[in-house]
Every structure is written in structure tokens, then in C-alpha cells.
C-alpha positions as a LaTeX table, in Angstrom:
\begin{tabular}{lrrr}
\hline
Residue & $x$ (\AA) & $y$ (\AA) & $z$ (\AA) \\
\hline
Met1 & $-31.69$ & 104.22 & $-58.71$ \\
Asp2 & $-33.27$ & 100.97 & $-57.62$ \\
Trp3 & $-34.86$ & 102.03 & $-54.32$ \\
Ser4 & $-36.00$ & 98.51 & $-53.60$ \\
Lys5 & $-32.39$ & 97.23 & $-53.63$ \\
Thr6 & $-31.14$ & 100.25 & $-51.70$ \\
Lys7 & $-33.79$ & 99.71 & $-49.06$ \\
Thr8 & $-32.83$ & 96.05 & $-48.77$ \\
Ile9 & $-29.13$ & 96.97 & $-48.39$ \\
Phe10 & $-29.93$ & 99.47 & $-45.60$ \\
Ile11 & $-32.03$ & 96.87 & $-43.82$ \\
Leu12 & $-29.20$ & 94.31 & $-44.03$ \\
Val13 & $-26.58$ & 96.84 & $-42.86$ \\
Phe14 & $-28.68$ & 97.84 & $-39.85$ \\
Leu15 & $-29.41$ & 94.19 & $-39.12$ \\
Val16 & $-25.70$ & 93.33 & $-39.14$ \\
Leu17 & $-24.92$ & 96.38 & $-36.99$ \\
Asp18 & $-27.66$ & 95.39 & $-34.56$ \\
Ile19 & $-26.29$ & 91.85 & $-34.36$ \\
Tyr20 & $-22.74$ & 93.19 & $-33.85$ \\
Leu21 & $-23.79$ & 95.54 & $-31.03$ \\
Ser22 & $-25.86$ & 92.80 & $-29.42$ \\
Cys23 & $-22.85$ & 90.48 & $-29.48$ \\
Gln24 & $-20.61$ & 93.18 & $-28.00$ \\
Leu25 & $-23.12$ & 93.78 & $-25.20$ \\
Tyr26 & $-23.39$ & 90.05 & $-24.55$ \\
Phe27 & $-19.63$ & 89.49 & $-24.38$ \\
Lys28 & $-19.19$ & 92.50 & $-22.13$ \\
His29 & $-21.87$ & 91.14 & $-19.80$ \\
Val30 & $-20.18$ & 87.72 & $-19.77$ \\
Lys31 & $-16.79$ & 89.34 & $-19.04$ \\
Asn32 & $-18.22$ & 91.36 & $-16.16$ \\
Gln33 & $-19.90$ & 88.27 & $-14.76$ \\
Tyr34 & $-16.61$ & 86.38 & $-15.02$ \\
Glu35 & $-14.72$ & 89.15 & $-13.23$ \\
Val36 & $-17.28$ & 89.22 & $-10.44$ \\
Ile37 & $-17.12$ & 85.45 & $-10.07$ \\
Gly38 & $-13.37$ & 85.18 & $-10.67$ \\
Ser39 & $-12.24$ & 88.01 & $-8.35$ \\
Pro40 & $-12.42$ & 86.97 & $-4.69$ \\
Thr41 & $-13.75$ & 89.41 & $-2.15$ \\
Ala42 & $-11.49$ & 90.81 & 0.57 \\
Glu43 & $-13.01$ & 88.37 & 3.04 \\
Gln44 & $-12.36$ & 85.43 & 0.70 \\
Ser45 & $-8.72$ & 86.46 & 0.11 \\
Leu46 & $-8.09$ & 86.74 & 3.84 \\
Lys47 & $-9.85$ & 83.45 & 4.57 \\
Ala48 & $-7.68$ & 81.70 & 1.99 \\
Ala49 & $-4.60$ & 82.99 & 3.84 \\
Asn50 & $-6.07$ & 81.85 & 7.18 \\
Ile51 & $-6.22$ & 85.43 & 8.43 \\
Thr52 & $-8.96$ & 85.83 & 11.00 \\
Phe53 & $-10.27$ & 88.93 & 12.72 \\
Val54 & $-12.61$ & 90.26 & 15.34 \\
Asp55 & $-15.78$ & 92.09 & 14.28 \\
Leu56 & $-14.28$ & 94.89 & 12.22 \\
Pro57 & $-15.97$ & 98.29 & 11.89 \\
Lys58 & $-18.37$ & 98.15 & 8.96 \\
Gly59 & $-18.45$ & 100.31 & 5.86 \\
Lys60 & $-16.53$ & 103.41 & 4.90 \\
Ala61 & $-16.40$ & 106.84 & 6.51 \\
Lys62 & $-15.54$ & 110.35 & 5.48 \\
Arg63 & $-12.68$ & 111.88 & 7.46 \\
Pro64 & $-10.69$ & 115.09 & 7.00 \\
Tyr65 & $-6.99$ & 115.75 & 6.84 \\
Ile66 & $-5.96$ & 117.90 & 9.80 \\
Ser67 & $-2.96$ & 119.99 & 10.77 \\
Ala68 & $-1.84$ & 121.23 & 14.17 \\
Glu69 & 0.77 & 123.25 & 16.05 \\
Glu70 & 2.95 & 122.19 & 18.96 \\
Lys71 & 1.77 & 123.93 & 22.10 \\
Val72 & 4.14 & 126.31 & 23.82 \\
Phe73 & 3.52 & 126.03 & 27.56 \\
Thr74 & 3.56 & 129.16 & 29.72 \\
Ala75 & 3.76 & 130.13 & 33.38 \\
Lys76 & 0.00 & 130.62 & 33.27 \\
Asp77 & $-0.39$ & 126.92 & 32.47 \\
Leu78 & 1.74 & 125.94 & 35.46 \\
Lys79 & $-0.52$ & 127.85 & 37.84 \\
Lys80 & $-3.43$ & 125.59 & 36.90 \\
Leu81 & $-1.65$ & 122.50 & 38.24 \\
Lys82 & $-2.15$ & 121.43 & 41.86 \\
Asn83 & $-0.20$ & 119.06 & 44.14 \\
Gln84 & 2.79 & 119.03 & 41.81 \\
Gln85 & 5.98 & 120.79 & 40.87 \\
Ala86 & 6.01 & 121.37 & 37.13 \\
Glu87 & 8.56 & 122.92 & 34.81 \\
Ile88 & 8.65 & 123.76 & 31.13 \\
Val89 & 11.34 & 122.08 & 29.05 \\
Asn90 & 12.33 & 123.74 & 25.77 \\
Gly91 & 8.98 & 125.53 & 25.69 \\
Gln92 & 6.99 & 122.60 & 24.30 \\
Lys93 & 7.30 & 119.96 & 26.99 \\
Leu94 & 5.83 & 119.91 & 30.48 \\
Ser95 & 7.65 & 117.83 & 33.10 \\
Ser96 & 6.06 & 117.47 & 36.53 \\
Val97 & 6.54 & 115.63 & 39.86 \\
Phe98 & 3.65 & 115.17 & 42.30 \\
Asp99 & 4.08 & 116.49 & 45.85 \\
Lys100 & 2.13 & 113.48 & 47.03 \\
Pro101 & 1.94 & 110.37 & 44.79 \\
Val102 & $-1.47$ & 109.61 & 43.34 \\
Lys103 & $-2.68$ & 106.16 & 44.43 \\
Leu104 & $-4.19$ & 103.80 & 41.89 \\
Gly105 & $-4.89$ & 100.62 & 43.86 \\
Thr106 & $-3.62$ & 97.08 & 43.55 \\
Lys107 & $-4.75$ & 96.57 & 39.93 \\
Ile108 & $-4.20$ & 99.13 & 37.17 \\
Lys109 & $-7.35$ & 99.78 & 35.11 \\
Thr110 & $-7.70$ & 101.87 & 31.99 \\
Asp111 & $-10.70$ & 103.91 & 33.17 \\
Gln112 & $-8.98$ & 104.58 & 36.50 \\
Leu113 & $-5.81$ & 105.84 & 34.80 \\
Glu114 & $-7.77$ & 108.06 & 32.43 \\
Ala115 & $-9.80$ & 109.49 & 35.34 \\
Val116 & $-6.57$ & 110.49 & 37.13 \\
Ile117 & $-5.25$ & 112.10 & 33.94 \\
Gln118 & $-8.43$ & 114.14 & 33.50 \\
Glu119 & $-8.35$ & 115.35 & 37.09 \\
Asn120 & $-4.68$ & 116.20 & 37.46 \\
Met121 & $-3.24$ & 117.20 & 34.10 \\
Leu122 & $-3.80$ & 119.91 & 31.51 \\
Tyr123 & $-6.23$ & 118.88 & 28.76 \\
Gly124 & $-6.45$ & 115.47 & 30.44 \\
Ser125 & $-9.82$ & 114.59 & 28.87 \\
Arg126 & $-8.24$ & 114.75 & 25.42 \\
Tyr127 & $-5.79$ & 111.92 & 26.01 \\
Lys128 & $-6.43$ & 108.20 & 25.63 \\
Leu129 & $-4.40$ & 105.31 & 27.01 \\
Trp130 & $-2.17$ & 103.66 & 24.43 \\
Asn131 & $-0.21$ & 101.26 & 26.59 \\
Tyr132 & 0.57 & 100.37 & 30.20 \\
Asp133 & 3.95 & 98.68 & 30.72 \\
Lys134 & 4.09 & 96.92 & 34.06 \\
Asp135 & 7.80 & 96.16 & 33.76 \\
Leu136 & 8.73 & 99.79 & 33.10 \\
Asn137 & 6.12 & 101.12 & 35.55 \\
Gln138 & 4.82 & 103.62 & 33.04 \\
Ala139 & 1.72 & 104.36 & 31.00 \\
Val140 & 1.69 & 106.10 & 27.62 \\
Phe141 & $-1.25$ & 108.21 & 26.45 \\
Tyr142 & $-1.77$ & 109.95 & 23.13 \\
Glu143 & $-3.87$ & 112.99 & 22.37 \\
Thr144 & $-7.14$ & 112.52 & 20.50 \\
Tyr145 & $-9.06$ & 114.56 & 17.96 \\
Asn146 & $-12.84$ & 114.04 & 17.94 \\
Gly147 & $-12.24$ & 110.91 & 19.98 \\
Lys148 & $-9.74$ & 109.48 & 17.46 \\
Met149 & $-6.22$ & 108.82 & 18.70 \\
Ile150 & $-3.19$ & 110.59 & 17.20 \\
Phe151 & $-0.91$ & 107.57 & 16.97 \\
Asn152 & 2.78 & 107.59 & 17.86 \\
Asn153 & 3.28 & 111.35 & 17.86 \\
Lys154 & 5.93 & 112.60 & 20.28 \\
Asn155 & 4.29 & 116.03 & 20.22 \\
Ala156 & 0.91 & 114.69 & 21.37 \\
Lys157 & 2.14 & 112.36 & 24.08 \\
Leu158 & 1.67 & 111.98 & 27.81 \\
Thr159 & 3.95 & 109.56 & 29.68 \\
Val160 & 3.02 & 108.75 & 33.27 \\
Tyr161 & 5.57 & 107.22 & 35.66 \\
Leu162 & 4.60 & 105.00 & 38.60 \\
Asn163 & 6.45 & 103.60 & 41.62 \\
Asp164 & 6.39 & 100.01 & 42.86 \\
Arg165 & 3.26 & 100.73 & 44.92 \\
Asn166 & 1.16 & 101.59 & 41.86 \\
Glu167 & 1.28 & 105.30 & 42.60 \\
Ile168 & 1.77 & 107.99 & 39.95 \\
Ile169 & 4.85 & 110.01 & 40.90 \\
Ser170 & 5.53 & 112.12 & 37.79 \\
Tyr171 & 4.79 & 112.67 & 34.10 \\
Asp172 & 5.99 & 114.28 & 30.88 \\
Gln173 & 3.52 & 115.95 & 28.52 \\
Thr174 & 3.38 & 117.45 & 25.05 \\
Tyr175 & 0.27 & 118.73 & 23.28 \\
Leu176 & $-0.94$ & 119.70 & 19.82 \\
Thr177 & $-3.15$ & 122.74 & 19.51 \\
Asn178 & $-4.78$ & 125.00 & 16.89 \\
Ile179 & $-6.05$ & 122.00 & 14.93 \\
Lys180 & $-7.29$ & 122.91 & 11.46 \\
Ile181 & $-9.54$ & 120.79 & 9.26 \\
Tyr182 & $-8.98$ & 120.28 & 5.54 \\
Arg183 & $-10.90$ & 118.43 & 2.85 \\
Glu184 & $-12.70$ & 115.21 & 3.67 \\
Glu185 & $-12.20$ & 112.00 & 1.75 \\
Glu186 & $-13.73$ & 108.56 & 1.92 \\
Thr187 & $-11.61$ & 106.07 & 3.83 \\
Leu188 & $-10.89$ & 102.46 & 3.07 \\
Ser189 & $-13.14$ & 100.08 & 4.96 \\
Ala190 & $-11.44$ & 98.16 & 7.77 \\
Val191 & $-11.52$ & 94.86 & 5.89 \\
Lys192 & $-10.08$ & 96.48 & 2.74 \\
Ala193 & $-7.29$ & 97.97 & 4.85 \\
Val194 & $-6.52$ & 94.52 & 6.28 \\
Glu195 & $-6.51$ & 93.07 & 2.76 \\
Ala196 & $-4.10$ & 95.84 & 1.63 \\
Leu197 & $-1.72$ & 94.96 & 4.47 \\
Tyr198 & $-1.80$ & 91.34 & 3.38 \\
Lys199 & $-1.24$ & 92.11 & $-0.30$ \\
Lys200 & 1.73 & 94.33 & 0.57 \\
Gly201 & 3.29 & 91.48 & 2.54 \\
Thr202 & 3.09 & 93.33 & 5.85 \\
Leu203 & 0.42 & 91.05 & 7.29 \\
Lys204 & 1.51 & 87.41 & 7.40 \\
Pro205 & $-0.74$ & 84.42 & 6.66 \\
Asn206 & $-2.11$ & 82.59 & 9.71 \\
Ser207 & $-2.47$ & 85.85 & 11.65 \\
Lys208 & $-5.33$ & 87.13 & 13.77 \\
Val209 & $-6.48$ & 90.75 & 13.88 \\
Thr210 & $-7.50$ & 91.31 & 17.50 \\
Lys211 & $-8.17$ & 95.07 & 17.43 \\
Ala212 & $-9.03$ & 97.68 & 14.82 \\
Glu213 & $-9.46$ & 101.43 & 15.25 \\
Leu214 & $-9.41$ & 104.50 & 13.05 \\
Gly215 & $-7.29$ & 107.42 & 14.18 \\
Tyr216 & $-4.62$ & 109.80 & 12.87 \\
Tyr217 & $-0.96$ & 109.43 & 11.94 \\
Thr218 & 1.58 & 112.13 & 11.16 \\
Arg219 & 2.23 & 112.31 & 7.43 \\
Val220 & 4.39 & 115.46 & 7.38 \\
Pro221 & 6.14 & 115.70 & 10.81 \\
Glu222 & 7.69 & 119.10 & 10.13 \\
Leu223 & 4.27 & 120.66 & 9.54 \\
Gln224 & 2.23 & 118.32 & 11.79 \\
Val225 & $-0.05$ & 117.30 & 8.92 \\
Leu226 & $-2.12$ & 114.31 & 10.06 \\
Val227 & $-4.01$ & 111.82 & 7.92 \\
Pro228 & $-6.74$ & 109.32 & 8.90 \\
Thr229 & $-5.08$ & 105.97 & 9.58 \\
Trp230 & $-6.18$ & 102.46 & 10.46 \\
His231 & $-4.45$ & 100.83 & 13.43 \\
Phe232 & $-4.56$ & 97.05 & 13.81 \\
Thr233 & $-3.25$ & 94.86 & 16.60 \\
Ile234 & $-2.05$ & 91.59 & 15.10 \\
Lys235 & $-1.25$ & 88.25 & 16.71 \\
His236 & 0.96 & 85.82 & 14.81 \\
Gly237 & 1.91 & 82.81 & 16.88 \\
Asn238 & 3.35 & 84.13 & 20.13 \\
Glu239 & 4.10 & 87.56 & 18.67 \\
Thr240 & 1.97 & 90.70 & 18.81 \\
Glu241 & 2.56 & 93.69 & 16.54 \\
Gln242 & 0.95 & 97.01 & 15.76 \\
Leu243 & 0.28 & 97.87 & 12.12 \\
Phe244 & $-0.76$ & 101.22 & 10.69 \\
Ile245 & $-2.04$ & 101.93 & 7.20 \\
Asn246 & $-3.09$ & 105.21 & 5.59 \\
Ala247 & $-6.89$ & 105.09 & 5.38 \\
Phe248 & $-6.91$ & 107.07 & 2.12 \\
Glu249 & $-4.00$ & 105.77 & 0.09 \\
Gly250 & $-3.25$ & 102.39 & 1.66 \\
Gln251 & 0.34 & 103.35 & 2.50 \\
Val252 & 1.86 & 101.39 & 5.40 \\
Asn253 & 3.35 & 103.43 & 8.24 \\
Glu254 & 6.34 & 101.82 & 9.93 \\
Met255 & 6.65 & 101.79 & 13.73 \\
Glu256 & 10.34 & 102.71 & 13.61 \\
Asn257 & 9.38 & 106.00 & 11.95 \\
Ala258 & 6.93 & 106.79 & 14.74 \\
Gln259 & 6.85 & 110.27 & 16.12 \\
\hline
\end{tabular}
């Protein structure tokens, strides 16, 4: 055997292999660079569609799935309520009328409404104002978990009714209890959630995101399984709409399916 020739062949083979691997590494690097340059960021995609937004919450967060049970109200609960005549409807709903209307003043304010709720209603500190409708003379609150609102859930809702003198005269209440925590997952960032809404065609071009908050939405109503969800208030021309998107999977929740 001619070891000199064999040695030369091995050197050439390894040289070719080295050149091949170097070329592969180079082309892979170029491809990655092209993808980085060629793929617009979420902000760039939204800017191109003329979608603007307020200062959105930054980064991602880890949030758990949760489940809950509908509270069954009892006579013991009714005894805790003052200056009102309350009754239990179908076990899971509290309906009450104040003996003397609760005055709010000439201008309705969020902090004032929430203060009245805390003082006069069961678990009042756990509700947050969702909407005040001046035309209907009513305010809707939803229960919160760790400060995060449980959106559009009829079993975690407090509806307050007012008269024409801005006085609270009655309310209806439901409540979720025995909340259990399941595994945590990393959520979409707010801007990625907005981009997902746009890519799915739910968010129209030339829109403005005026509010963003992370809360919970009912994924399995029968079992009250709740999943972290982004809520965005959107203005498009003269219209305002509320959009909800699953903060884990990017699934859009429709308002008409609200609980």
C-alpha cells in the first residue's frame, strides 16, 4: 500500500468535507440573516396597517389556568347585608333592593361606585367596574382573581341599578368561589396578541387600540374553567369594540358567546 497516496487522499477528503461544512454554515447564516431582515416585527406589521396603540404592557408573563364553582347563597349570607331587602334566586343569584337609596352625587365616578360596592355588598372588594351605562342607569361589575377581571361571565357578575337622581336602588349578584389554580404557562405579549388579532382579520386596518388589560375568560362554561385572556378596547372610525384573545393559544373569543 502506498501510504503517501493514501495520506494525500485522506487530506483531500477532509479538506473537501471541511469546505462543504463551511459552505453549509455560511448559507445557513445568510438564510437566518435574511429571515431576520425579511420578517417584519409585530410593531412593523401593525404600523404598515396603520394600527396604533397606547403604551401596551411590556413583555410576557406567566399565568395559571383556574377553575371555580358557582356560589350557592344562604340565609347566613343575607344576614350580613344592611339597609336592604335581599332574596336568593335559584340558589346562585342574589337580588336586593335598598331600603334607602345610596346617593352617588351629580357625577358618577369609578372609584366612588367601587367604594359603594365594597361597603354594601358581599365580597364587594373583589369586583371591578366593567361599564357604566348612563342611558340604562346601570353599572356592570365583574369579579376579579388576583386583581385580574373575569370577563363577561354571568356567574361572576354584579349589576347595579340607579334611579334618575344617581342613587343606587337595587342590584343583582352572582359569584364564583373555590377557585383552584392549575399549571402556569407563558402568555403572549400584548403587542403579539394585537398582531394575532390583525392577522386573523378581527382587527381592522386604521384602528387604534385605546386600552389593554390581561384578565380571564371562560373557556369551558359548564365546568367554569378560565384561561388568561387579553382584552383590548378598539376604536375604528366612530365605532368602539371590545376584543378578547386567548393569551396562551391566540384564539379569539366572540362577544356574542359571552357568559
